[in-house]
C-alpha positions as a Python dict, from the first residue, in 0.01 Angstrom:
ca = {
    (1, 'M'): (0, 0, 0),
    (2, 'P'): (143, 356, -107),
    (3, 'A'): (255, 602, 214),
    (4, 'N'): (3, 856, 117),
    (5, 'K'): (-281, 608, 160),
    (6, 'V'): (-129, 471, 488),
    (7, 'H'): (-134, 821, 608),
    (8, 'K'): (-480, 900, 476),
    (9, 'K'): (-617, 601, 672),
    (10, 'S'): (-395, 703, 981),
    (11, 'D'): (-563, 1033, 968),
    (12, 'R'): (-914, 895, 940),
    (13, 'T'): (-867, 659, 1226),
    (14, 'K'): (-760, 940, 1457),
    (15, 'A'): (-1049, 1184, 1340),
    (16, 'K'): (-1280, 892, 1402),
    (17, 'I'): (-1144, 833, 1763),
    (18, 'Y'): (-1169, 1196, 1821),
    (19, 'N'): (-1501, 1284, 1696),
    (20, 'T'): (-1658, 1003, 1845),
    (21, 'A'): (-1507, 1095, 2238),
    (22, 'M'): (-1630, 1453, 2158),
    (23, 'N'): (-1986, 1334, 2078),
    (24, 'L'): (-1974, 1118, 2384),
    (25, 'F'): (-1832, 1399, 2613),
    (26, 'E'): (-2101, 1640, 2484),
    (27, 'N'): (-2382, 1382, 2577),
    (28, 'R'): (-2248, 1210, 2886),
    (29, 'G'): (-1976, 1435, 3036),
    (30, 'Y'): (-1612, 1402, 2990),
    (31, 'D'): (-1606, 1218, 3354),
    (32, 'N'): (-1870, 969, 3260),
    (33, 'V'): (-1685, 835, 2941),
    (34, 'S'): (-1410, 583, 2950),
    (35, 'V'): (-1144, 484, 2703),
    (36, 'H'): (-1329, 172, 2660),
    (37, 'D'): (-1658, 360, 2583),
    (38, 'I'): (-1488, 570, 2297),
    (39, 'C'): (-1311, 243, 2166),
    (40, 'S'): (-1643, 60, 2145),
    (41, 'K'): (-1832, 342, 1991),
    (42, 'S'): (-1568, 399, 1752),
    (43, 'S'): (-1501, 21, 1680),
    (44, 'V'): (-1116, 42, 1769),
    (45, 'S'): (-903, -153, 1993),
    (46, 'I'): (-784, 1, 2307),
    (47, 'G'): (-413, -34, 2158),
    (48, 'T'): (-530, 179, 1877),
    (49, 'F'): (-660, 425, 2085),
    (50, 'Y'): (-366, 461, 2293),
    (51, 'Y'): (-139, 505, 1955),
    (52, 'Y'): (-307, 806, 1880),
    (53, 'F'): (-386, 962, 2216),
    (54, 'P'): (-144, 870, 2526),
    (55, 'S'): (-457, 966, 2757),
    (56, 'K'): (-806, 1063, 2758),
    (57, 'I'): (-699, 1413, 2869),
    (58, 'D'): (-506, 1419, 2536),
    (59, 'L'): (-848, 1407, 2354),
    (60, 'M'): (-924, 1730, 2554),
    (61, 'L'): (-595, 1915, 2468),
    (62, 'E'): (-659, 1843, 2073),
    (63, 'I'): (-929, 2093, 2099),
    (64, 'S'): (-638, 2366, 2179),
    (65, 'N'): (-446, 2236, 1901),
    (66, 'Q'): (-750, 2307, 1675),
    (67, 'F'): (-745, 2668, 1836),
    (68, 'D'): (-387, 2707, 1697),
    (69, 'E'): (-495, 2617, 1345),
    (70, 'V'): (-811, 2879, 1378),
    (71, 'F'): (-555, 3127, 1492),
    (72, 'E'): (-294, 3070, 1206),
    (73, 'N'): (-577, 3046, 940),
    (74, 'Q'): (-843, 3298, 1044),
    (75, 'L'): (-671, 3573, 1242),
    (76, 'Q'): (-579, 3820, 960),
    (77, 'E'): (-283, 4035, 949),
    (78, 'K'): (-312, 4371, 1103),
    (79, 'G'): (-451, 4615, 878),
    (80, 'S'): (-261, 4929, 796),
    (81, 'D'): (-560, 5167, 942),
    (82, 'Q'): (-590, 4954, 1239),
    (83, 'T'): (-426, 5003, 1591),
    (84, 'Y'): (-265, 4741, 1801),
    (85, 'F'): (-522, 4768, 2050),
    (86, 'D'): (-792, 4676, 1778),
    (87, 'Y'): (-565, 4404, 1666),
    (88, 'L'): (-545, 4262, 2044),
    (89, 'L'): (-938, 4311, 2061),
    (90, 'D'): (-958, 4092, 1722),
    (91, 'F'): (-721, 3836, 1882),
    (92, 'F'): (-941, 3784, 2185),
    (93, 'D'): (-1275, 3811, 1996),
    (94, 'L'): (-1143, 3498, 1796),
    (95, 'Y'): (-1028, 3328, 2137),
    (96, 'A'): (-1406, 3376, 2264),
    (97, 'I'): (-1530, 3216, 1931),
    (98, 'C'): (-1313, 2919, 1979),
    (99, 'N'): (-1432, 2885, 2347),
    (100, 'E'): (-1791, 2910, 2252),
    (101, 'R'): (-1763, 2662, 1983),
    (102, 'S'): (-1583, 2414, 2223),
    (103, 'G'): (-1843, 2468, 2474),
    (104, 'C'): (-1842, 2501, 2848),
    (105, 'G'): (-1766, 2160, 2920),
    (106, 'F'): (-1452, 2129, 2707),
    (107, 'S'): (-1316, 2476, 2797),
    (108, 'G'): (-1354, 2458, 3160),
    (109, 'K'): (-1177, 2112, 3179),
    (110, 'I'): (-881, 2236, 2960),
    (111, 'I'): (-844, 2542, 3162),
    (112, 'A'): (-862, 2365, 3492),
    (113, 'Y'): (-628, 2092, 3329),
    (114, 'R'): (-355, 2331, 3215),
    (115, 'N'): (-349, 2517, 3529),
    (116, 'T'): (-305, 2220, 3750),
    (117, 'H'): (-64, 2023, 3552),
    (118, 'L'): (130, 2228, 3304),
    (119, 'G'): (418, 2470, 3387),
    (120, 'S'): (323, 2828, 3353),
    (121, 'R'): (576, 2867, 3048),
    (122, 'K'): (492, 2544, 2851),
    (123, 'Y'): (200, 2719, 2654),
    (124, 'I'): (416, 3020, 2515),
    (125, 'K'): (550, 2795, 2239),
    (126, 'K'): (200, 2739, 2106),
    (127, 'P'): (126, 2907, 1792),
    (128, 'M'): (-169, 3081, 1931),
    (129, 'Y'): (18, 3241, 2208),
    (130, 'S'): (334, 3291, 2000),
    (131, 'K'): (79, 3520, 1776),
    (132, 'L'): (-30, 3720, 2070),
    (133, 'L'): (331, 3772, 2185),
    (134, 'Q'): (437, 3892, 1841),
    (135, 'I'): (105, 4141, 1852),
    (136, 'I'): (245, 4297, 2177),
    (137, 'E'): (620, 4292, 2060),
    (138, 'R'): (516, 4474, 1752),
    (139, 'G'): (289, 4715, 1925),
    (140, 'Q'): (566, 4800, 2160),
    (141, 'M'): (794, 4878, 1872),
    (142, 'A'): (539, 5087, 1711),
    (143, 'G'): (518, 5281, 2034),
    (144, 'E'): (141, 5195, 2094),
    (145, 'I'): (176, 4945, 2361),
    (146, 'T'): (389, 5063, 2692),
    (147, 'K'): (750, 4903, 2726),
    (148, 'S'): (728, 4949, 3109),
    (149, 'F'): (662, 4572, 3128),
    (150, 'D'): (830, 4312, 2886),
    (151, 'A'): (599, 4167, 2624),
    (152, 'E'): (561, 3819, 2818),
    (153, 'F'): (428, 3976, 3107),
    (154, 'I'): (201, 4176, 2952),
    (155, 'M'): (93, 3864, 2742),
    (156, 'D'): (39, 3672, 3084),
    (157, 'T'): (-164, 3938, 3208),
    (158, 'L'): (-410, 3948, 2929),
    (159, 'L'): (-437, 3589, 2912),
    (160, 'V'): (-498, 3546, 3287),
    (161, 'S'): (-804, 3803, 3237),
    (162, 'A'): (-936, 3621, 2911),
    (163, 'R'): (-888, 3289, 3100),
    (164, 'G'): (-1059, 3391, 3398),
    (165, 'L'): (-1376, 3517, 3202),
    (166, 'V'): (-1401, 3194, 3009),
    (167, 'Y'): (-1380, 3000, 3318),
    (168, 'N'): (-1645, 3239, 3469),
    (169, 'W'): (-1849, 3163, 3164),
    (170, 'C'): (-1822, 2796, 3201),
    (171, 'L'): (-1902, 2831, 3582),
    (172, 'H'): (-2237, 2997, 3443),
    (173, 'N'): (-2313, 2720, 3209),
    (174, 'G'): (-2253, 2960, 2902),
    (175, 'S'): (-2551, 3190, 3010),
    (176, 'Y'): (-2406, 3493, 2889),
    (177, 'D'): (-2258, 3584, 2533),
    (178, 'L'): (-1894, 3534, 2570),
    (179, 'R'): (-1783, 3748, 2292),
    (180, 'V'): (-1953, 4058, 2414),
    (181, 'M'): (-1820, 4010, 2763),
    (182, 'M'): (-1456, 3918, 2622),
    (183, 'R'): (-1448, 4265, 2434),
    (184, 'K'): (-1575, 4454, 2726),
    (185, 'Y'): (-1308, 4279, 2960),
    (186, 'M'): (-1014, 4291, 2713),
    (187, 'E'): (-1112, 4671, 2641),
    (188, 'I'): (-1069, 4745, 3024),
    (189, 'V'): (-746, 4533, 3046),
    (190, 'S'): (-587, 4627, 2744),
    (191, 'K'): (-629, 5018, 2813),
    (192, 'G'): (-367, 4958, 3090),
    (193, 'I'): (-99, 4883, 2841),
    (194, 'L'): (-137, 5148, 2618),
    (195, 'T'): (63, 5448, 2579),
    (196, 'N'): (-199, 5686, 2502),
    (197, 'N'): (-495, 5561, 2692),
}
């Protein structure tokens, strides 16, 4: 069998496991679904599951990898008539959209897991966060964003605010429009880093 056919079959198998798991998580809740349930429903062996996903939590973390793809493909380059403040708001608008699409159950679990299990600096290499860091650094070079704090500290501050809002949204079962609230929060928080506010 040619290598590209093997690769396509492998991609299909991984996608089948992932999609089955997401459907089960949505219907039953993450904590009420076992690896055995996922394998039975997707008609794969447990060994096949572990070949693609080292653990059940890795299925959840796959969502954040999809966030990276969304940011790489959908966050447009800063327009010449756009300020870095506006560009930051666009970034966090897309962040809110991704979390709304993932839903409260997934977003809350991912945030809780990352806060508990991952070191605070590991996320910085993810493409989504690299993009945010780049926006801040360019805003500093353009003189729009303060240099009183380094770019990583500013990024951490903005992300703490955004994640806190997403977590609050999850605690309230998505009872408010996350995009609207994200814009309000980020307008307030971001104004503290602007040179002319």
